[in-house]
py3Dmol code that shows the C-alpha trace and the ligand (Angstrom):
import py3Dmol

protein = """\
ATOM      1  CA  MET A   1     -21.055 -10.007 -26.854  1.00  0.00           C
ATOM      2  CA  ARG A   2     -18.222  -9.618 -24.328  1.00  0.00           C
ATOM      3  CA  ALA A   3     -17.072 -12.454 -22.088  1.00  0.00           C
ATOM      4  CA  TRP A   4     -14.838 -12.795 -19.005  1.00  0.00           C
ATOM      5  CA  ILE A   5     -13.871 -16.139 -17.481  1.00  0.00           C
ATOM      6  CA  ASP A   6     -11.979 -16.667 -14.217  1.00  0.00           C
ATOM      7  CA  GLY A   7     -10.216 -13.329 -14.357  1.00  0.00           C
ATOM      8  CA  ARG A   8      -9.587 -12.853 -18.049  1.00  0.00           C
ATOM      9  CA  VAL A   9     -11.481 -11.191 -20.860  1.00  0.00           C
ATOM     10  CA  LEU A  10     -11.834 -13.521 -23.840  1.00  0.00           C
ATOM     11  CA  PRO A  11     -10.372 -12.045 -27.014  1.00  0.00           C
ATOM     12  CA  ASP A  12     -13.202 -13.793 -28.911  1.00  0.00           C
ATOM     13  CA  ALA A  13     -16.394 -14.101 -26.883  1.00  0.00           C
ATOM     14  CA  THR A  14     -17.799 -16.649 -29.332  1.00  0.00           C
ATOM     15  CA  ALA A  15     -14.825 -19.051 -29.112  1.00  0.00           C
ATOM     16  CA  PRO A  16     -14.939 -22.225 -26.925  1.00  0.00           C
ATOM     17  CA  ALA A  17     -13.753 -21.440 -23.398  1.00  0.00           C
ATOM     18  CA  VAL A  18     -15.102 -23.922 -20.812  1.00  0.00           C
ATOM     19  CA  LEU A  19     -13.654 -27.404 -20.200  1.00  0.00           C
ATOM     20  CA  VAL A  20     -15.737 -30.323 -21.432  1.00  0.00           C
ATOM     21  CA  SER A  21     -15.582 -31.761 -17.880  1.00  0.00           C
ATOM     22  CA  ASP A  22     -17.084 -28.666 -16.247  1.00  0.00           C
ATOM     23  CA  HIS A  23     -19.754 -29.848 -13.788  1.00  0.00           C
ATOM     24  CA  GLY A  24     -22.055 -27.045 -14.876  1.00  0.00           C
ATOM     25  CA  LEU A  25     -21.975 -28.444 -18.401  1.00  0.00           C
ATOM     26  CA  THR A  26     -22.072 -32.171 -17.597  1.00  0.00           C
ATOM     27  CA  VAL A  27     -24.770 -32.223 -14.881  1.00  0.00           C
ATOM     28  CA  GLY A  28     -26.137 -28.692 -14.495  1.00  0.00           C
ATOM     29  CA  ASP A  29     -24.206 -28.134 -11.251  1.00  0.00           C
ATOM     30  CA  GLY A  30     -24.149 -24.367 -11.288  1.00  0.00           C
ATOM     31  CA  VAL A  31     -25.993 -21.169 -10.464  1.00  0.00           C
ATOM     32  CA  PHE A  32     -26.546 -18.006 -12.439  1.00  0.00           C
ATOM     33  CA  GLU A  33     -27.851 -14.466 -12.539  1.00  0.00           C
ATOM     34  CA  ALA A  34     -29.281 -12.331 -15.328  1.00  0.00           C
ATOM     35  CA  ILE A  35     -28.868  -8.591 -14.783  1.00  0.00           C
ATOM     36  CA  LYS A  36     -30.324  -5.793 -16.874  1.00  0.00           C
ATOM     37  CA  VAL A  37     -27.977  -3.151 -18.290  1.00  0.00           C
ATOM     38  CA  VAL A  38     -29.264   0.352 -19.042  1.00  0.00           C
ATOM     39  CA  ASP A  39     -26.994   2.950 -20.650  1.00  0.00           C
ATOM     40  CA  GLY A  40     -23.942   0.867 -19.779  1.00  0.00           C
ATOM     41  CA  LEU A  41     -24.895   0.423 -16.089  1.00  0.00           C
ATOM     42  CA  PRO A  42     -26.103  -2.723 -14.320  1.00  0.00           C
ATOM     43  CA  PHE A  43     -29.455  -2.608 -12.508  1.00  0.00           C
ATOM     44  CA  ALA A  44     -29.714  -3.847  -8.895  1.00  0.00           C
ATOM     45  CA  LEU A  45     -26.264  -5.451  -9.022  1.00  0.00           C
ATOM     46  CA  THR A  46     -25.930  -5.908  -5.250  1.00  0.00           C
ATOM     47  CA  ARG A  47     -29.291  -7.694  -5.002  1.00  0.00           C
ATOM     48  CA  HIS A  48     -28.299 -10.017  -7.826  1.00  0.00           C
ATOM     49  CA  LEU A  49     -24.935 -10.784  -6.196  1.00  0.00           C
ATOM     50  CA  GLU A  50     -26.678 -11.572  -2.916  1.00  0.00           C
ATOM     51  CA  ARG A  51     -28.985 -13.998  -4.694  1.00  0.00           C
ATOM     52  CA  LEU A  52     -26.060 -15.582  -6.558  1.00  0.00           C
ATOM     53  CA  SER A  53     -24.448 -16.343  -3.178  1.00  0.00           C
ATOM     54  CA  ARG A  54     -27.719 -17.708  -1.760  1.00  0.00           C
ATOM     55  CA  SER A  55     -28.145 -19.974  -4.788  1.00  0.00           C
ATOM     56  CA  ALA A  56     -24.513 -21.169  -4.547  1.00  0.00           C
ATOM     57  CA  ARG A  57     -24.949 -21.975  -0.847  1.00  0.00           C
ATOM     58  CA  GLY A  58     -28.167 -23.830  -1.654  1.00  0.00           C
ATOM     59  CA  LEU A  59     -26.198 -26.061  -4.023  1.00  0.00           C
ATOM     60  CA  GLY A  60     -23.361 -26.534  -1.527  1.00  0.00           C
ATOM     61  CA  LEU A  61     -20.955 -24.539  -3.709  1.00  0.00           C
ATOM     62  CA  PRO A  62     -18.575 -22.073  -2.040  1.00  0.00           C
ATOM     63  CA  ASP A  63     -19.678 -18.433  -1.977  1.00  0.00           C
ATOM     64  CA  PRO A  64     -18.547 -16.692  -5.173  1.00  0.00           C
ATOM     65  CA  ASP A  65     -15.967 -13.961  -4.542  1.00  0.00           C
ATOM     66  CA  ASP A  66     -18.073 -10.775  -4.851  1.00  0.00           C
ATOM     67  CA  ASP A  67     -15.048  -8.639  -5.755  1.00  0.00           C
ATOM     68  CA  ALA A  68     -14.094 -11.013  -8.555  1.00  0.00           C
ATOM     69  CA  VAL A  69     -17.664 -11.011  -9.877  1.00  0.00           C
ATOM     70  CA  ARG A  70     -17.736  -7.205  -9.779  1.00  0.00           C
ATOM     71  CA  ARG A  71     -14.421  -7.104 -11.660  1.00  0.00           C
ATOM     72  CA  GLY A  72     -15.921  -9.387 -14.291  1.00  0.00           C
ATOM     73  CA  VAL A  73     -19.013  -7.195 -14.566  1.00  0.00           C
ATOM     74  CA  ALA A  74     -16.890  -4.051 -14.945  1.00  0.00           C
ATOM     75  CA  ALA A  75     -14.719  -5.797 -17.553  1.00  0.00           C
ATOM     76  CA  VAL A  76     -17.633  -6.841 -19.787  1.00  0.00           C
ATOM     77  CA  LEU A  77     -19.170  -3.369 -19.516  1.00  0.00           C
ATOM     78  CA  THR A  78     -15.956  -1.644 -20.595  1.00  0.00           C
ATOM     79  CA  GLY A  79     -16.051  -0.051 -24.034  1.00  0.00           C
ATOM     80  CA  GLU A  80     -19.023   1.115 -26.089  1.00  0.00           C
ATOM     81  CA  PRO A  81     -21.910   1.355 -23.535  1.00  0.00           C
ATOM     82  CA  LEU A  82     -24.820  -1.026 -24.072  1.00  0.00           C
ATOM     83  CA  ALA A  83     -27.989   1.093 -24.346  1.00  0.00           C
ATOM     84  CA  LEU A  84     -30.018  -1.935 -23.274  1.00  0.00           C
ATOM     85  CA  GLY A  85     -28.382  -5.215 -22.462  1.00  0.00           C
ATOM     86  CA  ARG A  86     -28.131  -8.193 -20.214  1.00  0.00           C
ATOM     87  CA  ILE A  87     -25.306  -9.548 -18.099  1.00  0.00           C
ATOM     88  CA  ARG A  88     -25.236 -13.239 -17.418  1.00  0.00           C
ATOM     89  CA  ILE A  89     -23.135 -14.477 -14.484  1.00  0.00           C
ATOM     90  CA  THR A  90     -22.599 -18.237 -14.304  1.00  0.00           C
ATOM     91  CA  PHE A  91     -20.861 -19.964 -11.381  1.00  0.00           C
ATOM     92  CA  THR A  92     -20.375 -23.729 -11.621  1.00  0.00           C
ATOM     93  CA  GLY A  93     -18.838 -26.634  -9.716  1.00  0.00           C
ATOM     94  CA  GLY A  94     -15.849 -26.433 -12.068  1.00  0.00           C
ATOM     95  CA  PRO A  95     -14.000 -29.340 -13.720  1.00  0.00           C
ATOM     96  CA  ALA A  96     -15.125 -32.642 -12.172  1.00  0.00           C
ATOM     97  CA  PRO A  97     -15.494 -36.381 -12.795  1.00  0.00           C
ATOM     98  CA  LEU A  98     -18.212 -37.243 -15.316  1.00  0.00           C
ATOM     99  CA  GLY A  99     -20.853 -38.338 -12.764  1.00  0.00           C
ATOM    100  CA  SER A 100     -22.857 -36.428 -10.173  1.00  0.00           C
ATOM    101  CA  GLY A 101     -20.034 -36.307  -7.606  1.00  0.00           C
ATOM    102  CA  ARG A 102     -18.051 -33.072  -7.482  1.00  0.00           C
ATOM    103  CA  GLY A 103     -14.329 -32.862  -8.097  1.00  0.00           C
ATOM    104  CA  ASP A 104     -11.902 -30.818  -6.032  1.00  0.00           C
ATOM    105  CA  ALA A 105     -11.071 -28.214  -8.679  1.00  0.00           C
ATOM    106  CA  ALA A 106     -12.014 -24.572  -8.161  1.00  0.00           C
ATOM    107  CA  PRO A 107     -15.424 -23.369  -9.378  1.00  0.00           C
ATOM    108  CA  THR A 108     -15.754 -21.712 -12.784  1.00  0.00           C
ATOM    109  CA  LEU A 109     -16.905 -18.090 -12.882  1.00  0.00           C
ATOM    110  CA  ILE A 110     -18.174 -16.638 -16.154  1.00  0.00           C
ATOM    111  CA  VAL A 111     -19.529 -13.140 -16.850  1.00  0.00           C
ATOM    112  CA  VAL A 112     -21.008 -12.289 -20.249  1.00  0.00           C
ATOM    113  CA  ALA A 113     -22.670  -9.097 -21.493  1.00  0.00           C
ATOM    114  CA  ASP A 114     -24.791  -8.788 -24.615  1.00  0.00           C
ATOM    115  CA  ARG A 115     -27.336  -6.511 -26.208  1.00  0.00           C
ATOM    116  CA  MET A 116     -31.001  -7.094 -25.467  1.00  0.00           C
ATOM    117  CA  GLU A 117     -34.185  -6.200 -27.327  1.00  0.00           C
ATOM    118  CA  PRO A 118     -36.926  -4.711 -25.133  1.00  0.00           C
ATOM    119  CA  TRP A 119     -40.018  -6.882 -24.578  1.00  0.00           C
ATOM    120  CA  PRO A 120     -43.315  -5.576 -25.982  1.00  0.00           C
ATOM    121  CA  ALA A 121     -45.526  -3.745 -23.452  1.00  0.00           C
ATOM    122  CA  THR A 122     -48.009  -6.631 -23.295  1.00  0.00           C
ATOM    123  CA  THR A 123     -47.757 -10.392 -23.624  1.00  0.00           C
ATOM    124  CA  THR A 124     -49.613 -13.681 -23.363  1.00  0.00           C
ATOM    125  CA  VAL A 125     -49.044 -16.654 -21.075  1.00  0.00           C
ATOM    126  CA  ALA A 126     -49.993 -20.321 -21.050  1.00  0.00           C
ATOM    127  CA  THR A 127     -50.369 -22.660 -18.089  1.00  0.00           C
ATOM    128  CA  VAL A 128     -48.255 -25.794 -18.447  1.00  0.00           C
ATOM    129  CA  ARG A 129     -49.112 -29.276 -17.193  1.00  0.00           C
ATOM    130  CA  TRP A 130     -45.827 -29.966 -15.358  1.00  0.00           C
ATOM    131  CA  PRO A 131     -45.595 -28.903 -11.689  1.00  0.00           C
ATOM    132  CA  ARG A 132     -42.936 -26.840  -9.926  1.00  0.00           C
ATOM    133  CA  ASN A 133     -41.619 -28.921  -7.048  1.00  0.00           C
ATOM    134  CA  GLU A 134     -41.720 -26.621  -4.032  1.00  0.00           C
ATOM    135  CA  ARG A 135     -40.240 -29.449  -1.928  1.00  0.00           C
ATOM    136  CA  GLY A 136     -37.327 -30.253  -4.239  1.00  0.00           C
ATOM    137  CA  ALA A 137     -33.672 -29.617  -3.440  1.00  0.00           C
ATOM    138  CA  LEU A 138     -33.508 -26.847  -6.066  1.00  0.00           C
ATOM    139  CA  ALA A 139     -36.686 -24.978  -5.041  1.00  0.00           C
ATOM    140  CA  GLY A 140     -36.109 -21.233  -5.011  1.00  0.00           C
ATOM    141  CA  LEU A 141     -32.558 -21.511  -6.379  1.00  0.00           C
ATOM    142  CA  LYS A 142     -31.452 -19.976  -9.669  1.00  0.00           C
ATOM    143  CA  THR A 143     -29.519 -22.943 -11.007  1.00  0.00           C
ATOM    144  CA  THR A 144     -28.271 -23.888 -14.441  1.00  0.00           C
ATOM    145  CA  SER A 145     -30.524 -26.974 -14.217  1.00  0.00           C
ATOM    146  CA  TYR A 146     -33.208 -25.129 -16.191  1.00  0.00           C
ATOM    147  CA  ALA A 147     -34.175 -27.805 -18.700  1.00  0.00           C
ATOM    148  CA  GLU A 148     -37.687 -28.055 -17.196  1.00  0.00           C
ATOM    149  CA  ASN A 149     -38.093 -24.392 -18.091  1.00  0.00           C
ATOM    150  CA  VAL A 150     -36.860 -25.084 -21.618  1.00  0.00           C
ATOM    151  CA  ILE A 151     -39.523 -27.777 -22.104  1.00  0.00           C
ATOM    152  CA  ALA A 152     -42.280 -25.664 -20.558  1.00  0.00           C
ATOM    153  CA  LEU A 153     -41.423 -22.572 -22.586  1.00  0.00           C
ATOM    154  CA  ALA A 154     -41.317 -24.546 -25.827  1.00  0.00           C
ATOM    155  CA  ASP A 155     -44.776 -25.907 -24.993  1.00  0.00           C
ATOM    156  CA  ALA A 156     -46.145 -22.419 -24.266  1.00  0.00           C
ATOM    157  CA  ARG A 157     -44.687 -21.121 -27.523  1.00  0.00           C
ATOM    158  CA  THR A 158     -46.487 -23.794 -29.540  1.00  0.00           C
ATOM    159  CA  ARG A 159     -49.636 -22.269 -28.055  1.00  0.00           C
ATOM    160  CA  GLY A 160     -48.611 -18.759 -29.093  1.00  0.00           C
ATOM    161  CA  ALA A 161     -47.620 -17.575 -25.600  1.00  0.00           C
ATOM    162  CA  SER A 162     -44.343 -15.890 -24.592  1.00  0.00           C
ATOM    163  CA  GLU A 163     -44.243 -17.373 -21.091  1.00  0.00           C
ATOM    164  CA  ALA A 164     -45.226 -20.650 -19.462  1.00  0.00           C
ATOM    165  CA  VAL A 165     -46.643 -20.581 -15.941  1.00  0.00           C
ATOM    166  CA  PHE A 166     -46.421 -23.444 -13.456  1.00  0.00           C
ATOM    167  CA  ALA A 167     -48.583 -24.461 -10.543  1.00  0.00           C
ATOM    168  CA  ASN A 168     -46.671 -26.198  -7.748  1.00  0.00           C
ATOM    169  CA  LEU A 169     -47.267 -29.694  -6.335  1.00  0.00           C
ATOM    170  CA  ALA A 170     -49.991 -28.274  -4.072  1.00  0.00           C
ATOM    171  CA  GLY A 171     -51.791 -26.958  -7.173  1.00  0.00           C
ATOM    172  CA  HIS A 172     -51.059 -23.354  -6.238  1.00  0.00           C
ATOM    173  CA  LEU A 173     -50.007 -20.659  -8.714  1.00  0.00           C
ATOM    174  CA  CYS A 174     -46.193 -20.579  -8.608  1.00  0.00           C
ATOM    175  CA  GLU A 175     -44.210 -18.725 -11.319  1.00  0.00           C
ATOM    176  CA  GLY A 176     -43.173 -18.541 -14.944  1.00  0.00           C
ATOM    177  CA  THR A 177     -40.040 -20.049 -16.485  1.00  0.00           C
ATOM    178  CA  GLY A 178     -38.241 -16.730 -16.067  1.00  0.00           C
ATOM    179  CA  SER A 179     -40.694 -14.457 -14.316  1.00  0.00           C
ATOM    180  CA  ASN A 180     -42.849 -13.993 -11.235  1.00  0.00           C
ATOM    181  CA  VAL A 181     -46.592 -13.497 -11.512  1.00  0.00           C
ATOM    182  CA  PHE A 182     -48.749 -10.729  -9.999  1.00  0.00           C
ATOM    183  CA  TYR A 183     -52.543 -10.658 -10.303  1.00  0.00           C
ATOM    184  CA  VAL A 184     -55.452  -8.523  -9.129  1.00  0.00           C
ATOM    185  CA  VAL A 185     -58.452 -10.082  -7.398  1.00  0.00           C
ATOM    186  CA  ASP A 186     -61.056  -8.101  -5.428  1.00  0.00           C
ATOM    187  CA  GLY A 187     -59.041  -4.954  -6.131  1.00  0.00           C
ATOM    188  CA  GLU A 188     -56.010  -6.413  -4.362  1.00  0.00           C
ATOM    189  CA  LEU A 189     -52.616  -7.032  -5.972  1.00  0.00           C
ATOM    190  CA  ARG A 190     -51.333 -10.505  -5.050  1.00  0.00           C
ATOM    191  CA  THR A 191     -48.339 -12.706  -5.774  1.00  0.00           C
ATOM    192  CA  PRO A 192     -47.376 -16.227  -4.633  1.00  0.00           C
ATOM    193  CA  THR A 193     -45.239 -16.600  -1.485  1.00  0.00           C
ATOM    194  CA  LEU A 194     -41.638 -17.819  -1.648  1.00  0.00           C
ATOM    195  CA  ALA A 195     -42.689 -20.887   0.387  1.00  0.00           C
ATOM    196  CA  GLY A 196     -44.654 -21.972  -2.694  1.00  0.00           C
ATOM    197  CA  GLY A 197     -41.364 -22.617  -4.511  1.00  0.00           C
ATOM    198  CA  CYS A 198     -41.006 -19.584  -6.775  1.00  0.00           C
ATOM    199  CA  LEU A 199     -37.720 -17.785  -7.209  1.00  0.00           C
ATOM    200  CA  ALA A 200     -37.242 -14.681  -5.049  1.00  0.00           C
ATOM    201  CA  GLY A 201     -37.227 -12.477  -8.139  1.00  0.00           C
ATOM    202  CA  VAL A 202     -35.353  -9.205  -7.777  1.00  0.00           C
ATOM    203  CA  THR A 203     -38.144  -7.498  -9.737  1.00  0.00           C
ATOM    204  CA  ARG A 204     -40.808  -9.191  -7.578  1.00  0.00           C
ATOM    205  CA  GLY A 205     -39.080  -7.959  -4.412  1.00  0.00           C
ATOM    206  CA  LEU A 206     -38.824  -4.403  -5.707  1.00  0.00           C
ATOM    207  CA  VAL A 207     -42.474  -4.315  -6.854  1.00  0.00           C
ATOM    208  CA  LEU A 208     -43.520  -5.422  -3.355  1.00  0.00           C
ATOM    209  CA  GLU A 209     -41.244  -2.810  -1.733  1.00  0.00           C
ATOM    210  CA  TRP A 210     -41.991   0.109  -4.036  1.00  0.00           C
ATOM    211  CA  PHE A 211     -45.627  -0.541  -4.888  1.00  0.00           C
ATOM    212  CA  GLY A 212     -47.010  -3.121  -2.457  1.00  0.00           C
ATOM    213  CA  GLY A 213     -49.007  -6.303  -2.856  1.00  0.00           C
ATOM    214  CA  ARG A 214     -49.990  -9.286  -0.743  1.00  0.00           C
ATOM    215  CA  GLU A 215     -48.028 -12.554  -0.781  1.00  0.00           C
ATOM    216  CA  VAL A 216     -50.460 -15.440  -0.732  1.00  0.00           C
ATOM    217  CA  ASP A 217     -50.699 -18.989  -2.082  1.00  0.00           C
ATOM    218  CA  GLU A 218     -53.902 -19.840  -3.929  1.00  0.00           C
ATOM    219  CA  PRO A 219     -55.035 -22.527  -6.377  1.00  0.00           C
ATOM    220  CA  ILE A 220     -53.867 -21.606  -9.876  1.00  0.00           C
ATOM    221  CA  GLU A 221     -57.507 -21.400 -11.019  1.00  0.00           C
ATOM    222  CA  VAL A 222     -57.696 -18.058  -9.159  1.00  0.00           C
ATOM    223  CA  VAL A 223     -56.179 -16.342 -12.186  1.00  0.00           C
ATOM    224  CA  ARG A 224     -59.235 -17.249 -14.279  1.00  0.00           C
ATOM    225  CA  GLY A 225     -61.146 -14.680 -12.221  1.00  0.00           C
ATOM    226  CA  ALA A 226     -58.335 -12.091 -12.068  1.00  0.00           C
ATOM    227  CA  ARG A 227     -59.052  -8.559 -13.329  1.00  0.00           C
ATOM    228  CA  GLU A 228     -55.396  -7.977 -14.269  1.00  0.00           C
ATOM    229  CA  VAL A 229     -52.183  -9.953 -14.461  1.00  0.00           C
ATOM    230  CA  PHE A 230     -48.591  -8.860 -14.927  1.00  0.00           C
ATOM    231  CA  LEU A 231     -45.238 -10.593 -15.139  1.00  0.00           C
ATOM    232  CA  ALA A 232     -42.186  -9.302 -13.250  1.00  0.00           C
ATOM    233  CA  SER A 233     -38.643 -10.097 -14.313  1.00  0.00           C
ATOM    234  CA  THR A 234     -35.243  -8.615 -15.016  1.00  0.00           C
ATOM    235  CA  THR A 235     -35.813  -8.511 -18.767  1.00  0.00           C
ATOM    236  CA  ARG A 236     -39.567  -7.817 -18.770  1.00  0.00           C
ATOM    237  CA  ASP A 237     -39.671  -5.372 -15.815  1.00  0.00           C
ATOM    238  CA  VAL A 238     -43.442  -5.038 -15.222  1.00  0.00           C
ATOM    239  CA  GLN A 239     -45.189  -6.506 -18.269  1.00  0.00           C
ATOM    240  CA  ALA A 240     -48.980  -6.566 -18.646  1.00  0.00           C
ATOM    241  CA  VAL A 241     -50.584  -9.883 -19.647  1.00  0.00           C
ATOM    242  CA  SER A 242     -53.303  -9.537 -22.276  1.00  0.00           C
ATOM    243  CA  ARG A 243     -54.260 -13.210 -22.504  1.00  0.00           C
ATOM    244  CA  TRP A 244     -53.818 -16.204 -20.166  1.00  0.00           C
ATOM    245  CA  ASP A 245     -54.723 -19.498 -21.858  1.00  0.00           C
ATOM    246  CA  ASP A 246     -58.179 -18.677 -23.301  1.00  0.00           C
ATOM    247  CA  VAL A 247     -58.939 -15.693 -21.028  1.00  0.00           C
ATOM    248  CA  ASP A 248     -58.513 -12.126 -22.335  1.00  0.00           C
ATOM    249  CA  LEU A 249     -57.384  -9.471 -19.871  1.00  0.00           C
ATOM    250  CA  PRO A 250     -57.185  -5.679 -20.009  1.00  0.00           C
ATOM    251  CA  ALA A 251     -53.526  -4.828 -20.582  1.00  0.00           C
ATOM    252  CA  PRO A 252     -52.363  -2.790 -18.939  1.00  0.00           C
ATOM    253  CA  GLY A 253     -55.117  -2.578 -16.335  1.00  0.00           C
ATOM    254  CA  PRO A 254     -55.049   0.353 -13.889  1.00  0.00           C
ATOM    255  CA  VAL A 255     -53.045  -1.430 -11.160  1.00  0.00           C
ATOM    256  CA  THR A 256     -50.448  -2.665 -13.658  1.00  0.00           C
ATOM    257  CA  ALA A 257     -50.152   0.814 -15.179  1.00  0.00           C
ATOM    258  CA  ALA A 258     -49.611   2.334 -11.728  1.00  0.00           C
ATOM    259  CA  ALA A 259     -46.978  -0.299 -10.816  1.00  0.00           C
ATOM    260  CA  LEU A 260     -45.179   0.346 -14.091  1.00  0.00           C
ATOM    261  CA  GLU A 261     -45.178   4.094 -13.484  1.00  0.00           C
ATOM    262  CA  ILE A 262     -43.557   3.651 -10.048  1.00  0.00           C
ATOM    263  CA  TRP A 263     -41.085   1.214 -11.601  1.00  0.00           C
ATOM    264  CA  ARG A 264     -40.002   3.719 -14.262  1.00  0.00           C
ATOM    265  CA  GLU A 265     -39.729   6.473 -11.641  1.00  0.00           C
ATOM    266  CA  ARG A 266     -37.569   4.476  -9.229  1.00  0.00           C
ATOM    267  CA  GLU A 267     -35.454   2.333 -11.555  1.00  0.00           C
ATOM    268  CA  PRO A 268     -32.626   4.902 -11.812  1.00  0.00           C
ATOM    269  CA  GLU A 269     -32.032   4.601  -8.022  1.00  0.00           C
ATOM    270  CA  LEU A 270     -30.514   1.138  -8.480  1.00  0.00           C
ATOM    271  CA  LEU A 271     -28.473   1.683 -11.643  1.00  0.00           C
ATOM    272  CA  GLY A 272     -24.739   1.531 -11.078  1.00  0.00           C
ATOM    273  CA  LEU A 273     -21.679  -0.611 -10.491  1.00  0.00           C
TER     274      LEU A 273
END
"""
ligand_1 = """\
16
PLP
C -37.704 -19.187 -12.439
C -37.639 -17.695 -12.378
N -38.594 -17.031 -11.688
C -38.580 -15.681 -11.613
C -37.605 -14.932 -12.251
C -37.611 -13.435 -12.139
O -36.531 -12.988 -11.335
P -35.818 -11.591 -11.561
O -36.842 -10.545 -11.330
O -34.748 -11.566 -10.534
O -35.309 -11.572 -12.944
C -36.593 -15.585 -12.952
C -35.555 -14.815 -13.635
O -35.092 -15.158 -14.704
C -36.603 -16.994 -13.002
O -35.643 -17.660 -13.668
"""
view = py3Dmol.view(width=600, height=400)
view.addModel(protein, "pdb")
view.setStyle({"model": 0}, {"cartoon": {"style": "trace"}})
view.addModel(ligand_1, "xyz")
view.setStyle({"model": 1}, {"stick": {}})
view.zoomTo()
view.show()
C-alpha cells in the first residue's frame, strides 16, 4: 500500500496518520472515491474527480483542489506499477470539535493505492430489508458515512451473497452497497434513475453511454421476472449475477455478455493520468 496525505507521501503507509479529531473519523463528515488502476494507470480519473467535487459540494465542503488530488494520485502510483489495483481518495472536514459542528481547520486530503484481486466473472446478490433514503441529505453522494452499507453487506454475506441490494423509500429498485444494478426485462436493458437515490456510478454512466439502456424506476419485485441482471462498479466492472435471493439467472446472459465485450473494448480509452 502507498499513502499520501496533504501533500506528503507517508514513509510507512500502515502507520497512524490522521488526527483523532478529524471530522471524517468522528462523525463521517467526508467524501471519497475509489478508482481502478490497470497496469499502473488510473481508469476514468477525470470522471472520478468531478464526482468527488460534486459529493464535497453536496456536503458543504469546499471543492477539493484537483491539482493537489492529481499530485497525490501520481505520487501513490510512482514506483513498481500495480497490475490491478485501487486508489482511494478521501476528503474530510478536517480537524474539528467533537460534535457535528465543523471546525475552521482545512480539510484533510488522503490518497491511497493498493493492490486489488479481480472479482469472479459471476456473483450472487441478496435484497436487504433496510431502505435507501432517496430524500435524505446524503442521497446520491459518495460520503464516508457508509455504515448502512456495512450493515447491509454483512447481512447479505450471511446469506452467501457478495452484494446487498436496496429498494428506496418508494419501494423501487435502487442500488447495491457499492454497485449499480442493470437488469433485462422484455428484452430491454434497464437501470434505476438517479432521482431514485442511487449513486451516479462512473461505471453505470459509461455502460449507458457505450452500450445503452433505459433509466427507469420500478418496484424492486421487477427483478424477480428479469431475464438477466448485472452489477456495475469500479471494482466489478460489468459483473453477471447468477442468483438473486432465491432466483437463479443465466450468467452471463446475452445482453450482459455484449455489454462486457464493449466494456473490454473501450476501457483503454479512459486509462491515464
Ligand atoms: C453506493 C454505491 N453505488 C454505486 C457504486 C458504483 O459506482 P462506480 O461505478 O463509480 O464505482 C458505488 C461505488 O462504490 C457505490 O458506493
